[in-house]
C-alpha positions as CSV (number, residue, x, y, z in Angstrom):
1,M,0.2,-0.1,0.1
2,N,1.1,3.3,-1.2
3,F,0.5,6.6,0.2
4,T,0.2,10.5,-1.2
5,K,1.9,13.6,0.3
6,D,-1.7,14.4,1.1
7,D,-2.3,11.5,3.3
8,A,1.3,12.3,5.3
9,D,-0.1,16.0,5.6
10,K,-3.1,14.7,6.9
11,L,-1.8,12.9,8.9
12,L,0.9,15.5,10.3
13,N,-2.5,17.7,10.9
14,I,-4.1,14.5,12.9
15,I,-1.0,14.8,15.2
16,K,-0.6,18.4,15.8
17,A,-4.5,18.9,17.0
18,R,-4.3,16.1,19.1
19,R,-5.2,17.4,23.1
20,D,-5.1,16.0,26.1
21,V,-8.6,16.7,27.4
22,R,-10.0,17.4,30.9
23,G,-13.6,17.3,32.6
24,N,-14.3,20.7,32.0
25,R,-14.5,20.3,27.6
26,F,-16.6,16.7,27.6
27,I,-20.2,16.7,26.7
28,D,-23.2,14.6,27.5
29,K,-23.1,12.6,24.2
30,A,-22.5,8.6,23.9
31,I,-19.7,7.3,22.0
32,E,-20.9,5.1,19.2
33,K,-19.8,1.4,19.8
34,E,-18.4,1.4,16.4
35,K,-16.2,4.4,16.6
36,L,-15.2,2.9,20.1
37,E,-13.7,-0.2,18.6
38,M,-12.2,1.8,15.8
39,I,-10.2,3.8,18.6
40,L,-9.7,-0.1,20.2
41,E,-8.3,-1.2,16.8
42,A,-5.8,1.4,16.6
43,G,-4.8,0.5,19.7
44,I,-4.1,-3.4,19.1
45,S,-2.7,-2.3,15.5
46,A,0.8,-1.0,17.6
47,P,3.7,-2.2,17.4
48,S,5.1,-4.5,20.5
49,V,8.7,-6.3,20.8
50,G,8.6,-9.5,20.0
51,Y,4.9,-9.2,18.7
52,C,4.4,-9.9,22.2
53,Q,1.0,-7.7,22.3
54,P,0.8,-7.2,26.4
55,W,-2.0,-5.0,26.2
56,K,-5.1,-4.8,28.1
57,F,-8.2,-2.7,27.5
58,I,-10.7,-1.8,30.5
59,I,-13.7,-0.1,29.6
60,I,-14.7,1.8,32.4
61,E,-18.8,3.0,32.8
62,D,-19.5,2.2,36.2
63,T,-20.0,5.2,38.7
64,T,-19.4,2.9,41.5
65,I,-15.9,2.5,39.9
66,K,-15.1,6.0,38.8
67,Q,-16.0,7.3,42.4
68,A,-13.8,5.3,43.6
69,L,-11.3,6.5,41.1
70,I,-12.1,10.0,42.0
71,Q,-11.1,9.4,45.6
72,N,-8.1,8.5,44.6
73,F,-7.2,11.4,42.2
74,D,-8.1,13.8,44.7
75,H,-5.9,11.8,47.2
76,E,-2.9,12.2,45.0
77,N,-3.5,15.4,43.5
78,A,-3.4,17.3,47.2
79,K,0.0,15.6,47.3
80,A,0.7,17.3,44.2
81,K,-0.4,20.5,45.4
82,E,1.8,20.5,47.9
83,I,5.0,19.7,45.3
84,F,3.7,22.3,43.4
85,K,2.6,25.0,45.7
86,D,5.1,28.0,44.5
87,K,2.8,27.9,41.2
88,E,-0.2,29.6,41.7
89,L,-1.3,27.8,38.7
90,Y,-1.4,24.3,39.7
91,K,-4.5,24.7,42.0
92,N,-6.8,26.3,39.0
93,L,-6.1,23.4,36.6
94,K,-8.6,20.7,36.0
95,L,-6.5,17.7,35.7
96,E,-8.9,14.9,35.3
97,G,-12.2,13.9,33.6
98,I,-13.0,10.9,35.5
99,Q,-16.9,11.3,36.3
100,E,-17.7,13.9,32.8
101,A,-16.0,11.5,30.4
102,P,-19.0,9.1,29.7
103,I,-16.0,6.4,28.9
104,N,-13.3,5.6,31.2
105,I,-10.4,3.1,29.8
106,A,-7.6,1.8,32.4
107,V,-4.5,0.6,29.5
108,L,-3.0,-2.2,31.3
109,Y,0.5,-4.5,30.6
110,E,0.1,-7.8,31.3
111,P,4.0,-9.5,31.3
112,K,4.6,-12.9,29.7
113,K,6.0,-15.9,32.0
114,D,8.3,-16.6,29.4
115,D,11.2,-14.8,27.9
116,V,10.2,-12.4,25.1
117,L,12.2,-11.4,21.8
118,G,13.7,-7.9,22.4
119,M,13.4,-7.7,26.1
120,T,16.2,-9.9,27.6
121,S,18.5,-6.6,27.6
122,M,15.9,-4.0,28.2
123,K,12.7,-4.9,30.5
124,K,10.9,-2.2,29.7
125,M,9.9,-2.5,25.9
126,G,7.1,-4.2,26.5
127,E,5.5,-1.3,28.7
128,Y,6.9,0.7,25.9
129,S,4.9,-1.5,23.3
130,V,1.7,-0.2,25.8
131,V,2.4,3.1,25.3
132,C,2.7,2.9,21.5
133,A,-1.1,1.5,21.6
134,V,-1.7,4.4,23.6
135,Q,-0.7,7.2,21.2
136,N,-2.4,5.4,18.5
137,M,-6.0,5.3,20.6
138,W,-5.3,8.6,20.9
139,L,-4.3,9.7,17.3
140,M,-7.3,7.7,16.0
141,A,-9.5,9.6,18.6
142,R,-9.1,13.2,17.6
143,A,-9.5,11.5,13.8
144,L,-12.8,10.7,15.1
145,N,-13.1,14.4,16.6
146,I,-13.4,12.1,20.0
147,G,-11.2,13.4,23.1
148,I,-8.9,11.8,25.3
149,G,-7.5,12.7,28.5
150,W,-4.4,10.5,29.9
151,V,-4.7,11.4,34.0
152,S,-1.7,10.1,35.8
153,I,-2.2,11.6,38.9
154,L,-2.9,8.0,40.5
155,D,-2.0,6.2,42.8
156,E,-1.4,2.8,40.5
157,S,-1.5,0.3,43.3
158,K,-4.9,1.4,44.2
159,V,-6.3,2.0,40.5
160,L,-5.2,-2.3,40.4
161,Q,-7.2,-3.3,43.2
162,T,-10.1,-1.3,42.3
163,L,-10.3,-3.1,39.0
164,H,-9.1,-6.5,40.3
165,V,-6.6,-7.2,37.6
166,K,-4.5,-10.2,37.2
167,P,-1.3,-10.2,39.4
168,N,1.7,-8.3,38.0
169,S,-0.5,-6.3,35.2
170,R,0.8,-2.7,35.4
171,L,-1.2,0.6,34.7
172,I,0.6,2.3,32.0
173,A,-2.7,4.9,31.0
174,Y,-5.5,6.1,32.8
175,L,-7.8,7.7,29.8
176,C,-11.2,9.9,30.1
177,V,-12.8,9.3,26.6
178,G,-15.6,11.6,25.0
179,Y,-17.1,13.5,22.8
180,V,-16.0,17.6,23.5
181,D,-17.3,21.2,23.1
182,E,-13.9,21.8,21.4
183,F,-10.4,21.5,21.0
184,Y,-8.1,24.1,21.5
185,K,-5.5,25.4,19.0
186,Q,-2.9,24.7,21.4
187,S,-1.4,22.7,24.7
188,E,-3.4,24.3,27.1
189,L,-0.6,24.2,29.4
190,K,1.6,25.9,26.4
191,T,-1.7,28.4,26.3
192,L,-1.1,29.5,30.3
193,G,2.7,29.1,30.5
194,W,3.0,25.9,32.3
195,E,7.1,25.3,30.0
196,R,8.0,26.7,26.7
197,E,7.4,24.3,23.7
198,K,11.1,23.3,22.3
199,R,11.8,23.7,18.9
200,L,12.5,21.0,16.7
201,S,16.5,22.4,16.4
202,E,17.0,22.0,20.6
203,C,15.5,17.9,20.0
204,V,17.9,16.7,17.6
205,S,21.7,16.2,16.9
206,Y,23.7,13.8,14.4
207,K,26.8,12.1,14.8
208,A,27.8,11.5,11.4
């Protein structure tokens, strides 16, 4: 299969238009089953070390589970506020959308019992493979005009206990998924001045 310059331009536009969505942007609109399946299909189409495909996706709509995870977030966020207490901006940020998003997805890494090709030296490659799946999901969601927010201010062990997952599983991402009222033209943290955007020249070096 060959792609055109137009295809490449569209892909780059989708990548640049991807946003991390928070709860104040989600709207009350259900995600169509076929679109959710497209997002998940994009996830399992990611590359994986040794073709181990170590991902597991848990779709969460249950309000009781969501409430437990909100309490988890609130506890961890209180600790984060102490860490960033010198940054007045932090306490005004909306940093999750667990309740507001119609669907939450816990993305797990499930290690294999046997040795995996490509992981004998770099043990984290299995987890990195799951991160590739998350990025695929994020881009497919954006192409479908569906928002995703990645919530990382969580106690991983408590999330895994709440979800009753297999032993040795790792939580790679907790995603809030849903339609939004708008996508920001640029990253919210960039707009607010949290960090300066790096230029390409700052991120690339050559060893000729």
